[in-house]
KOLSEPA-858620 format. One record per residue (C-alpha): residue number from 1; residue in three letters; chain; x, y, z. Coordinates in steps of 0.25 Angstrom, whole numbers. Layout:
# residues N
+-----+--------+--------+-------+-------+-------+
| num | residu | chaine |     x |     y |     z |
+-----+--------+--------+-------+-------+-------+
| NUM |    ALA |      A |     X |     Y |     Z |
...
+-----+--------+--------+-------+-------+-------+
***
This chain:
# residues 74
+-----+--------+--------+-------+-------+-------+
| num | residu | chaine |     x |     y |     z |
+-----+--------+--------+-------+-------+-------+
|   1 |    UNK |      A |  -136 |   -68 |   -41 |
|   2 |    UNK |      A |  -133 |   -53 |   -39 |
|   3 |    UNK |      A |  -120 |   -46 |   -41 |
|   4 |    UNK |      A |  -117 |   -45 |   -27 |
|   5 |    UNK |      A |  -119 |   -60 |   -25 |
|   6 |    UNK |      A |  -110 |   -62 |   -37 |
|   7 |    UNK |      A |   -99 |   -53 |   -31 |
|   8 |    UNK |      A |  -100 |   -60 |   -17 |
|   9 |    UNK |      A |   -98 |   -73 |   -24 |
|  10 |    UNK |      A |   -86 |   -69 |   -32 |
|  11 |    UNK |      A |   -80 |   -62 |   -19 |
|  12 |    UNK |      A |   -82 |   -75 |   -11 |
|  13 |    UNK |      A |   -76 |   -84 |   -22 |
|  14 |    UNK |      A |   -64 |   -74 |   -22 |
|  15 |    UNK |      A |   -62 |   -75 |    -7 |
|  16 |    UNK |      A |   -63 |   -90 |    -7 |
|  17 |    UNK |      A |   -52 |   -90 |   -18 |
|  18 |    UNK |      A |   -43 |   -80 |   -10 |
|  19 |    UNK |      A |   -45 |   -89 |     3 |
|  20 |    UNK |      A |   -41 |  -101 |    -5 |
|  21 |    UNK |      A |   -29 |   -94 |   -11 |
|  22 |    UNK |      A |   -25 |   -89 |     3 |
|  23 |    UNK |      A |   -26 |  -103 |     9 |
|  24 |    UNK |      A |   -17 |  -109 |    -2 |
|  25 |    UNK |      A |    -7 |   -99 |     1 |
|  26 |    UNK |      A |    -8 |   -97 |    16 |
|  27 |    UNK |      A |     6 |  -100 |    19 |
|  28 |    UNK |      A |    11 |   -90 |     9 |
|  29 |    UNK |      A |     1 |   -79 |    15 |
|  30 |    UNK |      A |     6 |   -82 |    29 |
|  31 |    UNK |      A |    20 |   -81 |    25 |
|  32 |    UNK |      A |    17 |   -67 |    18 |
|  33 |    UNK |      A |    10 |   -63 |    31 |
|  34 |    UNK |      A |    22 |   -67 |    39 |
|  35 |    UNK |      A |    32 |   -60 |    30 |
|  36 |    UNK |      A |    24 |   -47 |    30 |
|  37 |    UNK |      A |    23 |   -47 |    45 |
|  38 |    UNK |      A |    38 |   -49 |    46 |
|  39 |    UNK |      A |    41 |   -38 |    36 |
|  40 |    UNK |      A |    32 |   -28 |    44 |
|  41 |    UNK |      A |    38 |   -32 |    57 |
|  42 |    UNK |      A |    52 |   -30 |    52 |
|  43 |    UNK |      A |    48 |   -16 |    46 |
|  44 |    UNK |      A |    42 |   -12 |    59 |
|  45 |    UNK |      A |    54 |   -18 |    67 |
|  46 |    UNK |      A |    44 |   -26 |    76 |
|  47 |    UNK |      A |    36 |   -15 |    81 |
|  48 |    UNK |      A |    23 |   -21 |    77 |
|  49 |    UNK |      A |    27 |   -36 |    78 |
|  50 |    UNK |      A |    15 |   -39 |    86 |
|  51 |    UNK |      A |     5 |   -32 |    77 |
|  52 |    UNK |      A |    12 |   -38 |    65 |
|  53 |    UNK |      A |    11 |   -52 |    71 |
|  54 |    UNK |      A |    -4 |   -51 |    74 |
|  55 |    UNK |      A |    -6 |   -46 |    60 |
|  56 |    UNK |      A |     1 |   -58 |    54 |
|  57 |    UNK |      A |    -7 |   -67 |    62 |
|  58 |    UNK |      A |   -20 |   -60 |    58 |
|  59 |    UNK |      A |   -16 |   -61 |    43 |
|  60 |    UNK |      A |   -12 |   -76 |    44 |
|  61 |    UNK |      A |   -26 |   -79 |    50 |
|  62 |    UNK |      A |   -33 |   -72 |    38 |
|  63 |    UNK |      A |   -25 |   -82 |    29 |
|  64 |    UNK |      A |   -34 |   -95 |    27 |
|  65 |    UNK |      A |   -26 |  -107 |    31 |
|  66 |    UNK |      A |   -22 |  -117 |    20 |
|  67 |    UNK |      A |   -34 |  -126 |    16 |
|  68 |    UNK |      A |   -33 |  -141 |    16 |
|  69 |    UNK |      A |   -32 |  -146 |     2 |
|  70 |    UNK |      A |   -24 |  -135 |    -3 |
|  71 |    UNK |      A |    -9 |  -138 |    -3 |
|  72 |    UNK |      A |     0 |  -127 |     3 |
|  73 |    UNK |      A |     7 |  -119 |    -8 |
|  74 |    UNK |      A |    22 |  -119 |    -8 |
+-----+--------+--------+-------+-------+-------+
***
């Protein structure tokens, strides 16, 4: 196996672990997205509320949903 193939394998494993961690903590990540969006909206006095809402929705779509077999973390 070449160095490039080894590197691709390591990156792939890291991405999978990251996706698993994000799925296990999806509720916390989505809560942080909401808090961040609300903070920005407050600081801009609602001037960009529509853009912030779109950004929040896009960010939430990027978070993998909780996977079956993984209990939600409290």
